[in-house]
C-alpha positions in Angstrom: -109.2 -60.4 -14.1 -105.7 -60.2 -13.0 -104.5 -59.6 -16.4 -106.8 -56.8 -17.0 -106.0 -55.2 -13.5 -102.2 -55.4 -14.1 -102.6 -53.5 -17.5 -104.6 -50.9 -15.7 -101.9 -50.5 -13.0 -99.3 -50.3 -15.7 -100.9 -47.5 -17.6 -101.9 -45.5 -14.4 -99.5 -44.4 -11.9 -99.8 -45.6 -8.5 -101.5 -42.7 -6.5 -99.6 -41.7 -3.2 -101.2 -40.1 0.1 -99.9 -36.7 -1.1 -101.4 -36.5 -4.4 -104.7 -37.8 -3.0 -104.8 -35.1 -0.3 -103.7 -32.3 -2.7 -106.1 -33.4 -5.5 -109.0 -33.2 -3.2 -111.3 -30.1 -3.5 -112.6 -30.5 0.0 -112.7 -33.0 3.0 -115.9 -34.9 1.6 -113.9 -35.3 -1.6 -111.0 -36.5 0.2 -113.1 -39.1 2.1 -114.5 -40.3 -1.1 -111.2 -40.5 -2.8 -109.7 -42.5 0.3 -112.8 -44.9 0.3 -112.6 -45.5 -3.6 -108.7 -46.2 -3.1 -109.5 -48.7 -0.2 -112.1 -50.4 -2.3 -109.8 -50.9 -5.1 -107.0 -52.3 -2.8 -109.5 -54.9 -1.5 -110.7 -55.9 -5.1 -106.8 -56.3 -5.9 -106.5 -58.5 -2.8 -109.5 -60.7 -3.8 -108.3 -61.0 -7.3 -104.8 -62.2 -6.1 -106.5 -64.5 -3.6 -108.5 -66.2 -6.4 -105.4 -66.5 -8.7 -103.4 -68.1 -5.7 -106.2 -70.4 -5.1 -106.7 -71.4 -8.7 -103.0 -72.0 -9.2 -102.8 -74.4 -6.1 -105.9 -76.3 -7.5 -104.2 -76.5 -10.7 -101.0 -78.1 -9.2 -103.1 -80.6 -7.1 -105.2 -81.5 -10.1 -102.2 -82.1 -12.3 -100.5 -84.3 -9.7 -103.8 -86.3 -9.6 -104.1 -86.5 -13.1 -100.5 -87.8 -13.4 -101.2 -90.5 -10.8 -104.3 -91.5 -12.9 -102.2 -91.7 -16.0 -99.6 -94.0 -14.2 -102.3 -96.2 -12.9 -104.0 -96.4 -16.2 -100.5 -97.4 -17.9 -100.3 -100.1 -15.2 -103.8 -101.5 -15.8 -103.3 -101.4 -19.6 -100.1 -103.5 -18.9 -101.9 -105.9 -16.7 -104.9 -106.3 -19.1 -102.5 -107.1 -22.0 -100.7 -109.5 -19.8 -104.0 -111.4 -18.9 -105.0 -111.3 -22.6 -101.6 -113.0 -23.3 -102.2 -115.6 -20.8 -105.6 -116.2 -21.6 -104.4 -116.9 -25.3 -101.9 -119.1 -24.0 -104.2 -121.3 -21.8 -106.8 -121.2 -24.8 -104.1 -122.8 -27.0 -103.2 -125.4 -24.3 -106.8 -126.4 -23.9 -107.4 -127.0 -27.6 -104.3 -129.4 -27.5 -105.7 -131.0 -24.3 -109.1 -131.5 -25.7 -107.6 -133.4 -28.7 -105.7 -135.6 -26.4 -108.6 -136.1 -23.9 -110.7 -137.4 -26.7 -108.4 -139.8 -27.7 -107.7 -141.0 -24.0 -111.5 -141.1 -23.7 -111.9 -143.3 -26.6 -109.3 -145.6 -25.4 -110.9 -145.9 -22.1 -114.3 -146.5 -23.3 -113.0 -149.5 -25.4 -111.1 -150.8 -22.3 -114.3 -150.4 -20.3 -116.4 -152.2 -22.8 -114.0 -155.1 -22.7 -113.9 -155.4 -18.9 -117.7 -155.7 -19.0 -117.8 -158.4 -21.6 -115.1 -160.4 -19.6 -117.2 -159.9 -16.4 -120.2 -161.1 -18.1 -118.5 -164.1 -19.5 -116.9 -164.8 -16.0 -120.6 -164.5 -14.4 -122.1 -166.9 -16.8 -119.0 -169.4 -16.1 -119.6 -168.9 -12.4 -123.4 -169.6 -12.6 -122.7 -172.7 -14.7 -120.2 -174.0 -12.1 -122.5 -173.4 -9.3 -125.5 -175.3 -11.1 -123.1 -178.3 -11.6 -122.0 -178.2 -7.8 -125.7 -178.1 -6.9 -126.4 -181.2 -9.1 -123.5 -182.9 -7.7 -124.5 -182.2 -4.0 -128.1 -183.3 -4.9 -126.8 -186.7 -6.3 -124.7 -187.1 -3.1 -127.8 -186.5 -0.9 -129.8 -189.0 -2.8 -127.1 -191.5 -2.5 -126.7 -190.8 1.2 -130.3 -190.7 2.0 -132.5 -187.9 3.5 -130.6 -186.2 6.5 -132.0 -185.9 10.0 -132.6 -182.8 11.9 -129.8 -183.3 14.1 -129.3 -182.1 17.6 -130.7 -178.7 18.8 -127.9 -176.2 18.7 -128.2 -173.4 21.3 -125.7 -170.3 20.8 -125.3 -167.5 23.3 -128.4 -165.5 22.1 -132.1 -166.0 22.5 -132.6 -168.1 19.4 -131.4 -171.7 18.6 -129.7 -172.5 15.3 -132.4 -173.6 12.8 -130.2 -176.0 11.1 -126.7 -177.2 11.8 -124.1 -176.5 9.3 -121.2 -174.3 7.9 -121.9 -170.6 7.3 -121.7 -170.0 3.5 -123.0 -166.3 3.4 -122.8 -163.6 6.1 -125.0 -160.6 6.8 -124.2 -157.4 4.9 -121.8 -159.0 2.3 -122.2 -157.7 -1.3 -124.1 -159.5 -3.7 -125.0 -158.7 -7.4 -127.3 -155.7 -7.1 -127.8 -155.8 -3.4 -126.3 -156.7 0.2 -127.0 -159.9 1.6 -129.9 -159.7 4.3 -129.4 -162.8 6.2 -127.1 -165.9 7.1 -126.7 -168.8 4.7 -126.1 -172.2 6.4 -125.2 -175.1 4.2 -127.3 -178.3 4.7 -128.4 -181.2 2.6 -131.7 -180.9 0.8 -134.4 -182.1 3.0 -132.7 -181.4 6.3 -135.5 -180.4 8.7 -135.6 -176.8 9.7 -136.3 -175.8 13.3 -138.1 -172.7 14.6 -135.6 -170.4 16.2 -138.0 -169.4 19.1 -141.4 -169.8 19.9 -143.9 -167.7 17.9 -147.0 -167.5 15.2 -146.4 -168.1 11.5 -147.5 -164.8 9.9 -146.2 -165.4 6.4 -145.9 -168.3 3.8 -145.0 -167.5 0.3 -144.5 -170.1 -2.5 -141.6 -169.7 -5.2 -143.8 -168.0 -7.5 -144.7 -165.0 -5.2 -141.4 -164.6 -2.8 -139.3 -162.6 -5.5 -136.4 -165.2 -5.4 -136.6 -166.5 -1.7 -138.2 -169.6 -3.1 -140.6 -171.3 -0.4 -140.5 -168.9 2.3 -141.8 -168.8 6.0 -141.7 -166.0 8.6 -142.5 -166.4 12.3 -143.4 -163.6 14.6 -141.9 -164.0 18.1 -142.8 -160.7 19.8 -144.2 -157.3 18.9 -141.0 -156.3 17.1 -138.9 -159.3 16.3 -139.5 -162.1 13.7 -137.4 -164.7 11.8 -137.6 -166.1 8.3 -136.5 -169.0 6.4 -136.0 -169.2 2.7 -135.2 -171.7 -0.3 -137.1 -174.5 1.5 -137.8 -177.5 -0.7 -141.3 -177.8 1.2 -143.2 -176.3 4.1 -143.7 -178.2 7.6 -146.2 -175.8 9.2 -149.3 -173.6 8.2 -150.2 -170.0 8.0 -151.3 -168.7 11.5 -150.0 -171.9 13.3 -148.5 -171.5 16.6 -145.0 -173.1 16.7 -142.7 -173.8 19.8 -138.7 -173.3 19.7 -137.1 -176.1 17.9 -140.3 -177.4 16.2 -139.6 -178.5 12.5 -141.4 -175.7 10.4 -139.9 -176.8 7.0 -137.1 -178.5 5.1 -133.9 -177.3 3.3 -134.2 -176.8 -0.4 -132.8 -175.1 -3.5 -135.9 -173.2 -4.6 -135.8 -169.5 -5.7 -132.6 -167.8 -6.7 -130.3 -170.5 -5.0 -127.1 -172.3 -6.5 -127.3 -175.1 -3.9 -129.2 -176.6 -1.1 -129.1 -174.3 1.9 -131.1 -172.3 4.4 -131.2 -168.6 4.1 -131.9 -167.3 7.7 -133.0 -164.0 8.5 -133.8 -161.9 11.7 -135.9 -158.9 11.3 -136.8 -156.0 13.6 -139.9 -154.0 12.7 -139.7 -155.7 9.4 -136.0 -154.4 8.7 -133.4 -157.3 8.5 -130.5 -157.4 11.1 -127.5 -159.3 11.8 -128.7 -162.9 12.8 -125.4 -163.4 14.6 -126.5 -161.1 17.4 -129.4 -163.3 18.3 -127.9 -166.9 17.8 
């Protein structure tokens, strides 16, 4: 539009006021010519304004496109750098995977050997414990059947069921489980005393106690009971009321045991607790 208008202005002379007045036939014609010139001037101003705005918009758009192009170049460089980095890491992983496979094979072999050695040591230990139990039994037979011994009262509410050295404490790690009671060494046949008065609520033989051997439990109150395992034989009966210090069985080596001793438990609501808190 601007181009066409410039051509028209170039071809036609610019009218001045005198030409318009002299060229008018009458006053009405003069008014029409003046209005015509005014409208042409307004149209020219609109065209110039449109062109100016379009030019400013073009400059702004060009600057924005330049920024986008610069950003695109940076993004392209970043993508290429990350691609190179990933390629390098992938090559390293391939090398690491090969090394890891070799290391894992070596560790598996070492672990297998350790397991084999542990199995052999466990078997040797069991043989030694069985031999120790046989020696202890022979000594017991040679020395005669031990007596119950004096009642040993501790600082708690219970008396000691037998007198002897502690060979296993509550909570220590055992193969496949934690120790649920207190092991007290004593000669086979040593009388076992009830730690407190109560009623016999459980008696199980070797075949049904799951490793406890001959097993007796006494209920002392609504929540607390004591249990006695690995007995050689029972000294009471199911449902019997026993008093503190009464003999309720005899030390033995029945069940999962590697020598004559008493496995003594204290249970609260059926769950084992540390007997040392009650003796």
